C-alpha positions in Angstrom: 9.0 -11.1 -8.1 7.1 -8.8 -5.3 9.5 -5.9 -4.3 11.2 -5.5 -0.7 11.0 -2.5 1.6 13.5 -2.0 4.3 12.4 0.9 5.4 10.6 1.0 8.8 9.6 3.8 11.0 12.3 2.6 13.6 14.9 2.8 10.7 13.7 6.4 9.9 14.2 7.7 13.4 17.2 6.1 14.2 18.5 7.7 10.8 16.6 11.2 11.6 18.8 11.1 14.9 22.2 11.1 13.2 24.2 14.1 13.0 27.9 14.0 12.6 30.4 17.2 13.6 31.2 17.5 10.0 29.9 17.0 6.7 31.1 13.4 6.7 28.1 11.7 6.1 27.8 10.3 2.3 23.8 9.3 1.2 23.7 7.5 -2.1 20.5 6.3 -3.6 20.7 3.7 -6.9 18.1 3.5 -9.1 17.4 0.0 -10.2 13.9 0.3 -12.0 13.7 -2.9 -14.0 12.4 -1.0 -16.8 15.6 0.8 -17.2 18.2 -1.3 -15.6 17.2 -4.9 -16.0 20.6 -6.0 -17.5 24.0 -6.5 -15.3 25.8 -4.2 -17.8 23.0 -1.2 -17.1 23.7 -1.7 -13.3 27.3 -1.7 -13.9 26.9 1.7 -15.6 24.6 3.1 -13.4 26.9 2.1 -10.3 30.1 3.5 -11.8 28.4 6.9 -12.7 27.1 7.3 -9.3 30.7 6.7 -7.7 32.1 9.0 -10.0 29.2 11.6 -8.9 30.6 10.6 -5.3 34.1 11.2 -6.2 33.6 14.6 -7.8 31.4 15.8 -5.0 34.1 14.5 -2.3 37.0 16.1 -3.9 35.9 19.6 -4.8 35.2 22.4 -2.5 37.1 23.4 0.7 37.5 20.4 3.3 39.5 19.8 6.5 42.1 17.1 6.0 40.2 15.1 8.5 37.1 15.6 6.9 38.2 14.5 3.6 40.0 11.4 4.6 36.6 10.5 6.4 34.7 10.5 3.0 37.1 9.0 1.1 37.1 5.9 3.5 33.2 6.3 3.1 33.4 6.3 -0.8 35.6 3.0 -0.3 32.8 1.3 1.8 30.0 2.3 -0.4 31.7 1.0 -3.6 32.4 -2.2 -1.7 28.8 -2.5 -1.1 27.6 -1.8 -4.4 30.1 -4.5 -5.7 28.1 -7.0 -4.5 24.8 -5.2 -5.7 23.6 -9.0 -6.9 22.5 -9.9 -3.5 21.9 -6.4 -2.0 19.4 -5.5 -4.8 17.6 -8.9 -4.7 13.7 -7.8 -4.8 14.5 -4.4 -4.9 13.4 -1.3 -7.1 16.1 1.0 -5.8 18.9 1.0 -2.8 19.9 3.6 -0.5 23.5 3.3 1.1 24.5 5.6 4.3 27.9 5.7 5.2 29.7 8.0 7.8 33.5 6.7 8.9 33.5 9.2 12.5 30.2 7.6 13.3 30.7 4.1 12.4 27.4 4.5 10.1 27.2 1.5 7.2 23.6 1.1 6.5 22.4 -0.2 3.2 18.2 -0.1 2.6 16.2 -1.6 -0.2 13.2 0.1 -1.6 10.0 -0.9 -3.1 10.0 1.8 -5.8 12.4 3.3 -8.2 14.4 6.2 -7.1 16.6 8.9 -8.8 20.0 7.8 -8.4 21.8 10.7 -6.3 24.4 11.6 -3.9 24.2 13.6 -1.3 26.9 14.7 1.2 26.1 16.6 4.4 26.2 16.3 8.0 23.3 14.0 8.5 21.9 11.3 6.2 19.6 12.2 3.2 16.3 10.7 4.4 13.8 12.7 2.2 13.4 10.1 -0.5 12.7 7.3 2.3 9.8 9.3 4.1 8.3 9.7 0.2 8.4 5.8 -0.4 6.9 5.4 3.0 7.9 3.1 5.7 6.8 -0.6 5.2 3.9 -1.1 7.9 3.2 -4.1 9.4 0.1 -5.7 7.8 -2.2 -8.4 8.4 -4.3 -10.2 5.9 -7.1 -12.7 6.6 -8.7 -14.3 4.0 -11.5 -16.2 5.3 -14.7 -18.4 4.1 -17.0 -20.5 6.2 -14.9 -23.5 6.0 -11.1 -22.4 5.2 -8.9 -19.5 6.5 -5.6 -18.1 5.1 -3.8 -15.5 7.7 -0.6 -13.6 5.9 1.7 -10.9 7.3 4.1 -8.8 5.8 3.8 -5.5 4.2 1.9 -3.9 1.2 4.9 -5.1 -1.0 5.4 -8.6 0.7 3.2 -10.9 2.4 4.0 -14.2 3.6 2.0 -16.9 5.0 1.4 -17.5 8.6 -1.0 -19.9 9.2 -3.8 -22.0 7.2 -6.5 -24.3 8.4 -10.0 -25.6 7.5 -12.5 -26.7 10.0 -15.4 -29.2 9.6 -18.8 -27.5 8.6 -21.5 -30.3 7.4 -22.5 -30.1 3.8 -25.8 -29.2 2.6 -28.7 -31.9 1.8 -32.5 -31.3 0.3 -34.4 -33.9 2.7 -36.7 -30.8 4.0 -38.6 -30.9 6.9 -37.4 -30.8 10.4 -34.4 -32.8 9.8 -33.4 -30.0 6.7 -34.1 -27.2 9.4 -31.6 -29.0 12.2 -28.8 -29.5 9.7 -29.0 -25.7 8.6 -28.7 -25.0 12.3 -25.7 -27.3 12.4 -24.3 -25.9 9.4 -24.8 -22.1 10.5 -23.2 -23.3 14.1 -20.1 -25.0 12.7 -19.2 -22.0 10.6 -19.9 -19.5 13.4 -17.4 -21.6 15.5 -15.1 -21.7 12.6 -15.2 -17.6 12.3 -14.2 -17.7 16.1 -11.5 -19.6 15.4 -10.4 -17.4 13.2 -11.1 -14.4 15.8 -8.8 -16.3 17.9 -6.0 -17.0 15.7 -5.5 -13.4 14.8 -5.6 -12.3 18.7 -2.9 -14.7 19.6 -0.9 -13.5 16.3 -1.1 -10.0 17.4 0.3 -10.7 20.7 3.2 -12.7 19.2 3.8 -10.8 16.0 2.5 -7.2 16.2 1.1 -5.3 13.1 -0.6 -1.7 12.2 -3.4 -2.9 10.0 -5.6 -5.4 9.6 -7.5 -6.4 6.2 -9.9 -8.9 5.8 -11.0 -10.9 2.7 -14.0 -12.5 2.7 -17.6 -12.5 0.8 -19.7 -9.4 1.8 -22.6 -11.3 3.6 -19.7 -12.8 5.9 -18.0 -9.4 6.8 -20.1 -8.4 9.8 -20.1 -11.7 10.8 -16.2 -11.8 11.1 -15.7 -8.3 12.1 -18.2 -9.0 15.4 -16.0 -11.8 16.8 -12.4 -10.0 16.6 -11.1 -8.8 20.0 -11.0 -5.0 20.4 -7.4 -5.0 20.4 -7.3 -6.2 16.9 -10.6 -4.6 15.7 -8.6 -1.1 16.3 -6.3 -2.4 13.4 -9.2 -3.2 10.9 -9.3 -1.1 7.9 -13.0 -0.7 7.1 -12.6 -1.8 3.8 -13.4 -5.5 2.8 -10.9 -6.8 0.4 -13.2 -8.4 -2.6 -11.1 -11.6 -4.1 -12.0 -15.4 -4.4 -10.9 -16.4 -1.4 -10.6 -19.9 -2.1 -8.7 -19.7 -5.3 -6.9 -16.2 -5.0 -3.0 -16.5 -5.5 -0.5 -14.8 -2.8 0.0 -11.9 -5.6 -3.8 -11.8 -6.0 -3.7 -11.0 -2.1 -0.9 -8.4 -2.2 -2.4 -6.6 -5.1 -5.7 -6.0 -3.4 -4.0 -5.5 0.1 -1.8 -2.9 -1.7 -5.2 -1.0 -3.4 -6.8 -0.9 0.0 -4.0 0.3 1.7 -3.4 3.3 -1.2 -7.1 4.0 -0.9 -6.8 4.6 3.1 -3.8 6.8 2.7 -5.9 8.8 0.0 -8.6 9.1 2.5 -6.0 10.0 5.5 -4.9 12.7 2.8 -8.2 14.2 2.4 -9.2 14.4 5.9 -6.1 16.2 6.9 -6.4 18.7 3.8 -10.0 19.0 4.9 -8.7 20.1 8.3 -6.6 22.8 6.8 -9.4 24.1 4.5 -11.7 24.5 7.8 -8.7 26.3 9.4 -9.3 29.6 11.7 -6.0 31.3 10.7 -6.6 33.4 13.7 -9.0 31.8 15.9 -7.3 30.7 19.5 -8.0 27.3 18.9 -5.9 27.0 15.5 -4.5 23.5 15.1 -2.8 23.9 11.8 0.3 25.7 10.7 0.7 26.9 6.8 3.3 28.1 5.2 7.1 27.4 5.6 7.8 29.9 8.2 4.9 28.4 10.4 5.2 24.9 9.9 9.1 25.1 10.9 8.3 26.8 14.2 5.6 24.5 15.0 8.2 21.8 14.6 10.7 23.5 16.6 7.9 23.5 19.4 7.2 19.7 18.7 3.8 20.6 18.1 3.2 18.8 14.9 1.0 15.8 13.9 1.3 15.6 10.3 3.5 17.3 8.1 2.6 17.8 4.5 4.1 18.9 1.4 4.3 18.9 -1.9 7.0 16.2 -3.6 10.0 18.3 -5.4 9.1 21.3 -3.0 12.4 22.6 -1.7 13.4 26.3 -0.3 16.8 27.4 1.5 17.0 27.8 5.6 19.5 27.2 8.2 19.9 25.2 11.2 21.8 24.8 14.3 24.1 22.1 14.6 23.9 21.9 18.3 20.0 22.1 19.0 18.5 21.4 15.7 16.7 24.4 15.8 15.4 25.1 11.9 14.2 28.4 10.4 14.3 30.2 7.2 17.1 33.1 7.9 19.7 34.1 10.7 23.0 34.1 12.0 22.9 32.8 15.4 20.6 30.2 17.1 18.0 32.1 19.2 18.3 28.9 21.4 21.9 28.7 22.3 23.3 31.5 20.0 25.3 28.8 18.1 26.4 30.0 14.4 23.7 28.6 12.0 24.3 26.6 9.2 22.6 27.1 5.7 20.5 24.6 3.8 19.9 24.8 0.5 16.6 22.7 0.8 15.0 23.2 4.6 12.2 20.8 3.6 15.0 17.7 4.4 15.4 19.0 7.9 11.9 19.5 8.3 11.3 15.8 7.4 13.9 14.7 9.7 12.3 16.7 12.5 9.1 15.4 12.1 10.4 11.8 12.0 12.1 12.4 15.3 8.9 13.5 16.8 7.0 11.0 15.4 4.8 12.8 13.5 3.1 11.6 10.3 5.0 12.7 7.2 2.4 13.0 4.2 4.3 13.8 0.9 1.6 14.6 -1.6 1.8 14.2 -5.3 -0.7 15.5 -7.7 -2.7 17.2 -5.3 -3.1 20.6 -6.1 -4.8 21.9 -2.3 -1.3 22.7 -1.0 -0.4 25.2 -3.6 -2.0 28.1 -1.9 -1.2 27.3 1.4 2.6 27.7 0.1 3.4 24.5 -0.7 3.8 22.9 2.9 1.6 23.0 6.0 1.3 20.8 8.9 -1.9 19.9 11.6 -0.7 20.3 15.0 -1.5 18.2 18.3 -1.8 21.7 20.3 
């Protein structure tokens, strides 16, 4: 079964904007890796362990009466969500649940990849695992030959067919002479009309159901002919990587796998480009558009200058955050902006991710990329 991804950029931004007056937000991540939790009993055991961890975290430590009661009610709501895990987990490899009684927050999201089970209690939702999973960007795939076309939409994890059609294209014969030449011309004209229809369908679909990326599966000789007919609005979304699959015989899973591989390749190329910009930086130049190291990155985030945030997955460091204005830094007692008492954070990278999401910066968590090590394991490219 194809995995489901409920995380969107809008969802991430909405969760990044949530901040409670007290630590009354409960974030739970339930791992549903089929390699470990394929049976109902294994899932039940993992849920019991997760809820027991939540209970212990809620009851320990010093909390106000109101905060404690709010957390207990949040735990009850989370437990009710998990009690119906059968329907909630359909097509998921992990589930994230966010509950806060004072803010009436009760949100469950299905994730396409396994995520370690965890409970976090804070004044804001814990969203770093969502950013590392990545939002389900809207994807369109057109599988095209000279006679037929299938257009699918969805995400890298799941595509659904939106439209399929065929157009009459005359068959070939071997009579030769002028008749043969005219017939070949007719075949070409019919095929070109078919490709123009494909382009129109893609443009119409973009207007009624917008997508972020377009992939085209076709034979190599057909690629320039298809691309040349695309409307400019459609072409701006095109990934310049032809999907090499047998269009006439491809199953849905074949298209999904080819699309996922192409999108992963594009992501890798984007990471390469950003890392190259960091390597070529002039750290003292007046036009420097990069920030390297935790302190410089946090300062750029506060100034809302970040275009792309990069960090090593697993990197964490302590820091402070202002509960009133959101200022973040490495240390301090009072906010330099509004003099509010700063709150300590065990991992300020989570606050950095939240700040990046809120200002619509790209978040690039890097795995198995040693390039960030010499740069303090965190860096950013800047808008200005």
